[in-house]
C-alpha positions in Angstrom: 50.9 -81.9 83.1 49.7 -84.8 80.9 46.5 -85.1 83.0 45.7 -81.4 82.8 46.2 -81.5 79.0 44.0 -84.6 78.7 41.2 -82.9 80.7 41.5 -79.8 78.6 41.3 -81.8 75.3 38.2 -83.8 76.6 36.5 -80.5 77.6 37.2 -79.0 74.2 35.9 -82.1 72.4 32.7 -82.1 74.4 32.1 -78.4 73.5 32.7 -79.1 69.8 30.3 -82.1 69.8 27.7 -80.0 71.6 28.1 -77.2 69.1 27.9 -79.7 66.3 24.6 -81.0 67.5 23.2 -77.4 68.0 24.1 -76.7 64.4 22.4 -79.8 63.2 19.2 -78.9 65.1 19.3 -75.4 63.7 19.8 -76.6 60.2 17.0 -79.1 60.5 14.7 -76.3 61.8 15.6 -74.1 58.9 15.1 -77.0 56.5 11.7 -77.8 58.0 10.7 -74.2 57.6 11.8 -74.2 54.0 9.7 -77.3 53.4 6.5 -75.8 54.7 3.8 -75.8 51.9 3.2 -72.8 49.8 -0.3 -73.1 48.3 -1.5 -71.3 45.2 -4.8 -73.1 44.8 -7.6 -74.9 46.7 -7.6 -78.7 46.7 -11.0 -79.7 48.2 -11.0 -82.6 50.6 -7.2 -83.0 50.8 -5.0 -82.3 53.8 -4.6 -78.5 54.3 -1.6 -77.4 56.3 -1.0 -74.0 58.0 2.2 -72.0 57.6 3.8 -74.2 60.3 3.0 -77.4 58.5 0.2 -78.4 60.9 -3.3 -79.4 59.7 -5.7 -76.5 59.9 -8.1 -77.0 62.8 -11.0 -74.6 62.1 -14.3 -76.3 61.5 -17.9 -75.1 61.0 -16.8 -71.4 61.0 -16.6 -68.5 58.6 -14.1 -66.1 56.9 -14.1 -62.3 57.1 -12.0 -59.8 55.3 -10.7 -56.9 57.3 -10.2 -54.1 54.8 -8.0 -51.8 56.9 -5.6 -54.8 57.5 -5.9 -56.3 54.0 -6.2 -59.6 55.8 -8.6 -62.6 55.8 -9.4 -64.2 59.1 -10.8 -67.7 59.3 -12.7 -68.7 62.5 -13.9 -72.1 63.4 -14.1 -74.8 66.0 -10.7 -75.9 67.3 -11.2 -79.6 67.9 -7.7 -80.1 69.3 -6.4 -78.6 72.5 -7.1 -76.0 73.7 -10.7 -76.5 72.6 -12.7 -73.5 71.5 -12.7 -71.0 68.7 -9.6 -71.0 66.4 -8.4 -68.2 64.3 -6.1 -68.2 61.2 -5.0 -65.3 59.1 -4.1 -65.1 55.4 -3.3 -62.6 52.7 -4.4 -64.8 49.8 -7.0 -67.3 51.1 -4.6 -70.2 50.3 -1.9 -69.9 53.0 -3.0 -69.6 56.6 -1.2 -68.6 59.8 -2.4 -70.1 63.1 -3.4 -67.2 65.4 -4.3 -69.6 68.2 -7.4 -70.3 70.2 -9.2 -66.9 70.5 -12.0 -68.1 72.8 -11.4 -71.1 75.0 -14.3 -73.5 75.4 -13.6 -73.9 79.1 -16.7 -75.3 81.0 -19.0 -75.0 77.9 -20.2 -78.5 77.1 -20.8 -77.9 73.4 -19.2 -75.1 71.5 -19.9 -75.1 67.7 -20.3 -73.1 64.5 -18.6 -69.8 65.5 -19.4 -66.9 63.1 -17.6 -63.5 63.4 -18.6 -60.1 62.2 -16.7 -56.8 62.3 -18.5 -53.8 63.8 -17.1 -50.9 61.8 -18.7 -48.3 64.1 -17.4 -49.6 67.5 -14.3 -51.1 65.8 -14.7 -54.5 67.5 -15.3 -58.1 66.5 -18.5 -60.0 67.5 -18.7 -63.7 67.6 -21.9 -65.7 67.6 -21.9 -69.5 68.2 -24.0 -72.5 69.2 -23.9 -72.8 73.0 -25.2 -76.2 74.3 -25.0 -78.8 76.9 -26.9 -81.3 79.1 -30.5 -80.6 80.1 -32.6 -83.2 82.0 -29.9 -85.8 81.4 -29.8 -85.3 77.6 -27.2 -83.7 75.5 -27.8 -80.9 73.0 -30.9 -79.8 74.9 -29.8 -76.3 76.1 -29.8 -75.1 72.5 -28.8 -71.5 72.8 -27.0 -68.8 70.9 -23.8 -67.5 72.5 -22.2 -64.1 71.8 -18.6 -62.9 72.6 -16.7 -59.6 71.9 -13.1 -58.8 71.1 -11.2 -55.6 70.2 -8.8 -57.5 68.1 -9.5 -60.1 65.4 -7.1 -62.5 67.1 -8.9 -62.2 70.4 -9.2 -62.9 73.1 -13.0 -63.0 72.8 -15.0 -62.5 76.0 -18.4 -64.2 76.3 -21.2 -61.6 76.9 -24.3 -63.7 76.9 -26.0 -66.9 75.8 -29.8 -67.5 75.5 -32.5 -68.9 73.2 -33.4 -66.2 70.6 -37.0 -65.2 71.2 -37.5 -68.4 73.2 -36.5 -70.6 70.2 -34.1 -73.5 70.4 -30.9 -72.8 68.4 -28.2 -75.2 67.2 -26.4 -74.9 63.8 -26.0 -71.3 62.7 -25.2 -69.4 59.6 -24.7 -65.7 59.1 -25.3 -63.1 56.4 -24.2 -59.4 56.4 -25.9 -57.1 53.9 -23.0 -55.1 52.3 -25.2 -52.0 51.6 -27.1 -51.7 54.9 -24.6 -53.5 57.1 -27.5 -55.3 58.7 -26.7 -58.8 59.9 -28.8 -61.9 60.2 -28.4 -65.3 61.7 -30.0 -68.4 60.2 -30.4 -71.1 62.9 -31.6 -74.6 63.2 -34.5 -74.5 65.6 -37.1 -76.6 67.3 -36.7 -80.1 68.7 -34.2 -82.2 66.6 -33.8 -79.2 64.3 -37.4 -79.4 63.1 -37.1 -76.0 61.3 -34.8 -73.2 60.2 -35.4 -69.7 61.4 -33.9 -66.3 60.4 -33.3 -63.6 63.0 -32.0 -60.0 62.5 -29.3 -58.8 64.8 -29.2 -55.4 66.6 -27.2 -52.5 65.1 -24.1 -53.3 67.2 -24.5 -57.1 66.4 -24.5 -58.0 70.1 -28.1 -59.1 70.5 -31.0 -60.5 68.5 -34.1 -58.6 67.6 -37.7 -59.7 67.6 -37.5 -59.7 63.7 -37.4 -63.5 63.8 -39.2 -65.8 61.2 -39.8 -69.5 60.7 -38.7 -70.8 57.3 -40.4 -74.2 57.9 -37.6 -76.4 56.6 -36.2 -79.4 58.5 -32.5 -78.8 57.9 -29.3 -77.5 59.4 -25.9 -76.1 58.4 -27.2 -72.9 56.8 -25.2 -70.7 54.4 -26.6 -67.5 52.8 -25.8 -65.3 49.8 -27.6 -62.6 47.7 -27.5 -62.2 44.0 -29.6 -60.0 41.7 -32.0 -59.2 44.6 -32.6 -62.9 45.4 -31.5 -64.5 48.7 -30.2 -68.1 48.5 -30.3 -70.3 51.6 -28.1 -73.4 51.3 -28.7 -76.2 53.9 -28.0 -79.8 54.7 -30.3 -82.5 56.0 -30.1 -83.5 59.7 -27.9 -86.6 59.8 -25.3 -85.7 62.4 -21.7 -86.0 61.2 -22.8 -88.0 58.2 -23.0 -86.0 54.9 -26.2 -85.9 52.9 -27.8 -84.3 49.9 -27.8 -80.5 50.1 -30.9 -78.3 49.3 -31.2 -74.6 48.6 -34.2 -72.2 49.0 -34.8 -68.8 47.5 -36.6 -65.6 48.6 -36.9 -62.0 47.4 -36.7 -60.9 51.1 -34.2 -62.3 53.6 -37.0 -62.8 56.0 -38.9 -64.9 53.5 -41.1 -66.5 52.4 -38.6 -69.1 51.0 -39.2 -71.5 48.2 -37.5 -74.9 48.1 -35.5 -75.3 44.8 -33.5 -78.5 45.0 -30.0 -79.9 45.1 -27.3 -77.4 43.9 -24.4 -79.9 43.9 -24.2 -80.8 40.2 -22.9 -84.3 39.4 -22.9 -85.3 43.0 -23.1 -89.0 42.4 -23.0 -89.9 46.1 -25.9 -87.5 46.9 -23.8 -86.3 49.9 -22.8 -82.7 48.9 -19.5 -84.0 47.6 -19.0 -85.6 51.0 -19.3 -82.4 52.9 -21.7 -80.3 55.0 -22.1 -76.5 54.4 -21.1 -74.1 57.1 -20.8 -70.7 55.4 -20.8 -68.8 52.1 -18.1 -66.2 51.8 -18.3 -63.3 49.2 -14.7 -62.9 48.2 -13.9 -59.2 47.8 -12.2 -57.8 44.7 -14.0 -60.3 42.4 -17.4 -60.1 40.6 -19.9 -62.6 41.9 -17.2 -64.6 43.7 -19.0 -66.8 46.2 -17.0 -69.4 48.1 -18.8 -72.5 49.4 -17.2 -73.5 52.7 -17.9 -77.1 53.7 -16.6 -79.5 56.3 -15.8 -83.1 55.5 -16.4 -84.7 58.9 -16.1 -88.3 57.8 -18.6 -89.4 60.4 -16.9 -87.7 63.4 -15.9 -84.2 64.5 -12.1 -84.6 64.8 -9.2 -82.0 64.6 -8.1 -83.6 61.3 -11.5 -83.3 59.5 -10.9 -81.9 56.0 -12.5 -79.0 54.1 -14.3 -78.7 50.9 -14.0 -75.2 49.4 -15.7 -74.8 46.0 -16.9 -71.9 43.8 -20.6 -71.2 43.7 -22.3 -70.2 40.5 -25.7 -68.5 40.1 -26.7 -69.2 36.5 -28.4 -66.7 34.2 -31.7 -68.5 35.0 -31.1 -67.9 38.7 -30.2 -71.4 39.7 -27.5 -72.1 42.3 -24.9 -74.6 41.1 -21.8 -76.1 42.8 -19.5 -78.1 40.6 -16.7 -80.3 41.8 -13.1 -79.2 41.1 -10.2 -81.4 42.0 -8.1 -78.3 42.1 -8.9 -74.6 41.4 -7.9 -71.0 42.1 -9.3 -67.5 42.1 -8.7 -67.1 38.4 -12.1 -68.7 37.9 -13.6 -65.4 39.0 -13.6 -62.1 37.2 -11.8 -59.3 39.0 -13.7 -56.2 39.7 -12.6 -53.1 37.9 
């Protein structure tokens, strides 16, 4: 009888200890969730965590706002695994939920600079990106545009094609969508070693390029585009790989040019390195008047998953100059809400 009682007690003790450890793990999990950051501002260059407390891995991309979902989607290069195009969703532009890798890089040697646009007619999402790889034993020599399609903003995106637009080499890309005409354009670094920037108009369904393709004759990359008071502003970086450099902007009365070089828009940039960043996109924030968001990557000399982001407000002055000022921390209250 004593042996049976002893075994029963031992079994009960083990169950209690096991239950105790389960409760500890659950409590730690709840505590960890409670400790996840809740942002109410942008802090350029600092570590930016998603809603699970993991560094946001979405580089060289763009943000879109899907009106019928009242949701922002941020697409970019996922430098961690699985490699490819990442997607994050947000209701406020500060706090982002990881929606996963929406297009896996797979056998693609170089996948960079994804830009997504929503086709309101076909109700689908179109992604353009820099498709590249090895040619004649040298890297970055294929130099093509790639295009992929998805019915949902969170993918999966399926690659439809990749090619050189109108026979031109294409590497870094930017995108602009005219809010009135819904026409879309891609600015792309073209020519050997990005000798020039070109601008090409997309087809009505955004799935192919047209022959409306012009040379801006500017040796630069990382294009971002906005329009204010009938003037188009093209923001670019110089060609120095993952090392930041002084930014330059150009203006034109027609998106297809001709463009005029204006100078460095980064005001007080003592390092002459675009506040240690490289432009990737300019996002017009809905619901605010003249709210232009500079999206920049802080590569720190290498393209890694933990590369930081520099998001700053863009100002177009009354004289028509583009200015980007440094803010250690800022929020959307800097902009005037639309009535």
